[in-house]
N, C-alpha and C positions, 0 to 999 in steps of 0.2 A: 819477137811476131810470130805467130801460128802458123806452122809450115803447112804445105799444100796438102797434106795427107788427114788437116782436122776434118773429123766427122761431123755430119750433121747435127746442131746442137741448137737448145731453143731455152731461153732463159726468160721466165715473166710469171705471173701469176696465172692462176687459174681462170679461164676465159669467163667475163663477165656475163651473168644470167640474163636473159631477157627481160624487158621491164612486163612485170605482171604484178598484181596485187596478192597472188598467191605465194609470194616470195620475198617479203620484205626482212631479209635477213641482211647480215653484214652487208656493209656497202663495197662493191668491188673497187679495185684500186685505180684512183684517178691516173688519166696518162700522165707522163713526163715530158714537158716542154724540153725541145730540143736545145733552147738557150740553157737550160739548167746544167746539161749534160756537157755543152761547149764551155760553161764556166768553171769547170774542173780543170784549171792549168794544168795540173802533173800531166793530165792525158795526152796533152800537146794536139789536141783535134782542132781541125780548121775547116769552115764551111768554105768550098771553093766553087759551087755551082748550086742552083736549084734558091728556091724560097728560104727565108730565114726562119719560118715557123713553121712547127711540125710537132705530133703529139706521138709518142712513142709509147707503146702498150709490152714489148717484146723485145729480145734481142738476139738475133738468129745468125749463125755461120753457117756459110754454104759454099763451096768450090763447084757446084754443078753448073753446067752450061745454062740450063733453066729451072731456079729453084721454084717456080711457080706454084708447081703442085704440094709442096710442102710449108705453104705462106698461108698464115690465118687473117694476114692483113695488121697493119700500125706496127709492123718488125721494123728495128733499124738492121738492116741486113750486113754484116759484114762480112768482106770478101778479099781475096790477094789477087783475084783475076786470073787462077790456074786456066779455066776454059774460057777465057772471054776472047770470043772472036767477032762478034756483030753488035759492038756497042749500043748502037740505037735499037735493035733488038730486045735484046738484055734489057735495058733500063724499060722499055715499053711493057716489057712482060712483067716487071717489078712493079709498075704504076697500076697494071693492069689487075694484080693480085691484092693491091691497098698497101703495100710497102711503103712506111712511112721516110726513109729516108736510107741512102747508101753509105756505108763507112767502107772506104780501099785502102788497104793495107800497101804502103810500098814497099819493094823488096819483099820476099827474092825473086817474083818473077817479073815485076815492071821497076825499074829506078824513081820513074815519076808516074803521076797519075796520066793515064791516056788523054791526050787531047780531045780525041773522039769522043769519050765518054763523059768528060766535062761539058763538051757541045749537047750530048744527048741529054745528060741530066737538066741543062737547063731549057732544051727544048719541051721535055716533058713534064716539067716542074717537078722533078725530085731532090729534095737536098741532098747533096755530095760531100762528103767528108773526108778529108785527107786525113789516114793514121799513121804517123810514124815509125819508123822501123823499131823503135825502141819501146813500142806500146802493145803490149800482149793484148789479144783481141778478149783474153779472159779478164784483163782489167776494166775494160771497158763494160763486159756484161757485170761484172761485180757493181761497181760505180753506178749502172744503170737499176740494178737490184736495191742499193743501199735507198738510192731517191723513191724507187717505188715502195720503199719500206717506212721512211719518211713520210711521203704522201699519203700513204694508208692509215698511219699513226694518226695525222693530222685529219683526216677525213673520220676515222672514229670516234674521234674526241669531237669532233662538230656534231655528229649523228648523237652521238650520247648526251651531248647538254640540249639537241634541240627534241630527244624523246623525254628528259627528265623535265623540259619546259611545257611540252604538251601533256605529261602526266599530271602536272601540277594544275594547269588549265582544265584539266577534266573534273579536278576536285571542287571547281569553284561554284559557287550557286548557280548559276546559268552556265553549263559547261561546253554545250555545243557551240555557242558563239564564240567562247571562251577558246577553244581548240583551233576554230578556225581564224581567229585572230592571231592566235599563237604561231599557226602553220605560215600564216603571209608573211609574220615578221621573220620565221625562221628561213623562210623561201625567198624570201624579198619579193614577192608578187600578189597577185590577186587570188583569192581562194573563196569557192560559194559552194553551197550545198542547195540542189535543185532537186524537185519533186518529180515524178513521175512524167508529169505533164510539161515539164520545163520551167515551172515557177521558181525562182530564185525564194529561199525561204530565209537564209542568211548568208552575208557576204562580208568580205574584210579585204582590206588593201587597199590599193588606188584603182578606179575603176578604168578598164581598157578601153582604145580606141574602138569605135564601132565595128570597123570589120574584123577587129579582132575578135570582138565579143560574139560577132555572126558566127567566125568559125569553130569559136569556142563552144556554141549552141548545137553547130552541126556535129561535134564531136561526141556532145553529151548523148545527141540521139543516138549515135552509133553504140554506148555502152547501155542506153537506157533497156529494162524489160520490157520485153512485146511479145508477139506471137511468134517470132522466130527467136531462135537461140541468139545470145548477143556475147559478145568476149567480155571480160570483167574489167579491162582497161586499154586504152587508144591514147595515141599520141599525134602530136601534128605541128608541125613549125609553119609560123606566118611572119617574113620576113625574119627579124632577131628575137621574136616571142616565141616560148615553147608552150606549147599547149599539152594538158594533159586531163583525162576523164577517167574516174576509178568508180567502178559500180560498187553501194553500198550492201552489206548482208543485212539479211533480215527481211527480204521478200517486199519492200515497200517501193522499190523502182528509185531509191534516192541514188544520186550521183554526186559526187566531190567532183569540183572542176577548178584546174590550177592553171594561171598564164605567169609566167616568170619570163626575166629576161636573160636567165642563164640555166643551165642545168648540168650540176655537179654530180659525181659519182653516187654520193649517197642521197640525194634527194628522193630517188625512188624509196629509199628504206624510210627517210622520214615521213613521206607521204602513206608509206604502208601502215606505218602506226599511227597515222592519223585515220586512215579509215578502219582500222580494227577498233579503235577508240569510238568513231562516228558510230559505226555498225553496233557497237554495244549501247550508245547513249541513244541511238534512236529506233533500236530493234521494237517489234510489236509488245513484246512482253514489257519493256522499258517503261511502264507506268510511273508516276510520281514516286510513288514508294521504292519501286525498283531502282529506279533512276538515284534516288537518293541513298539507295544502300551501297550503291556503286561508288559513288562520289565519296559515303561516309569512309568507306573502307580504304578508299585510295587517302583521304586525308589522314584518316589514323597511322597509314603505316608511313605516312610523311612527318608524323610527329604530333598530332592533334592528340588530345586527352581522351581516352576511351570513354570517360563519363560524358564528355560531350556530344559522342556520336552512336552511345549506346542505345538511346530512343529510336534514332534511325533502323537500328539493326534489331532491335527486339532484345533489352535487355535480360529477359527472362529465360532466353534460348540459350543453349548449348551448343558450343561452338568447337572445331577440332580444326589445327592448325596443322599444315603438312609442309614440310620444308623437301623440295625437291632437286636433285643435280642429274643433269646428261649423263646417262653410261658413254665410255669412249667418246668420240670427236663429232656427235651429233651435233646440228644445230639449235641454237636456242634462241628463238624471234618470237614475235608476239602471235603467230600461227602454231607453233608448236607448242607454246605455253597455253595459248587459249584449248589447244586440244586435249592438254593434259589435264586442264580444268575441268573440260567437258565430261573427259573419262571420269574424273573424280566425284563427278554432280555439283561443280561449282562451277560460276562466270567470275567468281570473285579472286583473281590472280594477280601477285605482284612479281615482275622480273625486271625492275628497278634498280638492282644492287650492285651494276657494276660487274656481271659476270659471276656473280656468289649464286646462292640457290634461289630456286623460285619458290614462291609462297602460296600456299593455295589455301583460303580459308574456306571451309565447310561448315554449312549449317547440320548441327544433329550430332549424333554418336555413332553413325552408321560405320560399319565394317570398312576399312580402308583395304585395297586390295594392291598388290604389286601392278607396276605398269611397265609395259615392254619398253625399253631403251630409257629407263629411268631407274635410278636408286632414291627411295622416300624415307623420310622420318616424321612418325604422326605424334602428336601431343595427345595427351589424355583431355578429353571433354571438358570445357571450361565455359563460364559466362563470358561473354563481350567482355565485361570490365576486368576480367583476369587475361585477356588475351597476349598483355606482355610476357606473362608466366608460361603459358601455352606456346608462346612464341620460342623461348628459351629451352622448353621442353622437346620442340620440334627440332631445333638445332643440334643438341645434344644426340636426339633420336638418329639424325642424318648421319651425323659423324660415327656414332658406333656401326651404321648399316655399312657406311663406306669402308672401315676400317676391318670390319666382319666378313667386307663382300658378300653381304646379304642385298636383296633387293627392297626390303622393307625392313624398318626396325620401329617399336612403338615405344611411347611413354609409359611406364606401368605406375598406376598410381598404388599408394598403399591399399585404400577401400576401407580403413576403419580395422583390418584384420592384423594378426600375427602379433610378434611380440611387442611391437611399436603402440600397441592399442593399450597395452597392462601399464603403459607410463604416462602420467598426466601431460597433456600435449603443450601446456606451457612450461612445466619442468622439463621437459624433454629441449624446447626450444632454447631456452636459458642457459642450459648443459652444451647445447650444439654453440651457442653465440659464443659462450666462455672457451670453450674448447678449441675454435678454429680463429677467435680473434686476432693471432698472430699473423694470418695469411690474408695477402692482397687479392683483390678477386680473381687474376689472371693465375695465382698460385691454386686457389682454391678450385677454380675448373679444373686446373691440367690434374690436381689430385682426384677429384672426383670421376674425370673421363679415366687416367691410369687404374683408378682401382676397378672402376666399372668394366675394363676391358683385361682385368686380371694380371695388373701389371705388366704389361706387353708394352717395350719402350715404341716400337716399330710402329703397331696398331695406334698408340696413342697419337704419335707423331702423325701419321693417315688422317685419324679424326679430326685432331686440331690445324691440319695444315701447319705443321711447323716442323722443323728440323730434330730429329733423335736425340742429338745431343741438348738441345733446349730443353726437351721432356727430361731428360736425366738431370740437368742442371735446375730446373725448377723443383724436383721430387727433391732433390738433395738438399735445395732451399727449404721446403715444405720439413724436411726430417729434422733438420738443425732449427727451424723455429719452433716446432713442437717439441722437440726434445725428445722425440720419439724413435724407434728402431721401425721402421716401415715394412721390414722383411717378417715381423713377428705378427701372426695370423689374428691373434686377440687386438692387437695395434688396429689394424686394418678393419676389423669388425666396428670397432668403436669408432673408429673414422666415418666408415660407411653410412654408420648409423646415424651420426650427426650430420653429415653432408644431406641425409635424407628427410631429416625434420628441420635444417635450417631455413 
């Protein structure tokens, strides 16, 4: 058991952000039910007073007579009762501070949990756990932290699946009703898109009771744009129904309204993604042509044939693909990626690749500039039917930018000049195919990256996001299959030429 000299300590996640559509980032950690902690039999914890249900957000250890000033709410407070003099006042202050439960360690101060403390916890409705002498407080903190990590991973997986489902819905021919339907399915409730005057434009999910509908209508009026400044979101609860309203961007006064029977930690993140999608789909500039372009991009990035969507995007236009990765630990969410797209001059942004690079499709061949907080790789301009090749170019350019720690790297096309222009393209391609035929695609890509980075093992590993030993093994395998000395500059030059024309 931790002794009386244990310092104040706090174990738990970053405090969850307030609900606001301006921050639909990763969901906060869901609270941990007290029952899950009690199920860890190796800890030997027993509830001896207070209610059986409680949600834990933190673990806090304190031997202060009044820890109230240091509590945030939701704590499992652990104490050996070093300065416990008035149990009733002590418990009353914990409840006032919002503590979730009290864990009391027997010995070295008390041989048993004081009866007055048990009665106070029953009286004030605070769960009281008896911590046996052989259980260190740190073991309890570690157990809670593991439960929090597991809960967060489960919630992140759920939110990721919901985001993918919403993105797929946004790519359908009638995207607004599809997004509302998918949002209702993901949150298991009622969703509705309302106009500025309160008219329901689209809705999905079961119709709520009349009083719930009236409460939701009042909430919608709170965020509806008017002469006075209005908040971007509002929430309320009527009996067991959770109500939310979100103002959409675009200046049309549209509102997304939600009514659900539950409110999980990640639900606001899911709703935030829907708000961004619906804002883009209903913005004033999103006429039929613009909406078709956005939907076409999403469909293409989800696997549609570029030939099928080229007419919607303009097959004769040139496009530049940019891959971007956040520098440092900055957030990657719909708002930050949307801001990146706006800075680069495009609303066509794809951030649905499980934490990998964000992709932006930019019409034209305008000069791409570095963006604060991002590392960028840009393709050469290409027609929409060659977007897959441009996507590969941008990916390689981003890898080179990350490896060389530069904010922006471009893929440079040959442009029909130089030595390559002296050789007929068909003969050059035939020679390249024959020379590189023994190599698999992963080996070819590793060789290309390694040569482009002047044979640097570490930079190649960084660019390809693999271990440097894997790079060494692949390059050694390339040398063996090609029966070539890759330390020879003539060999490297010939291989580089082949890789460029392949």
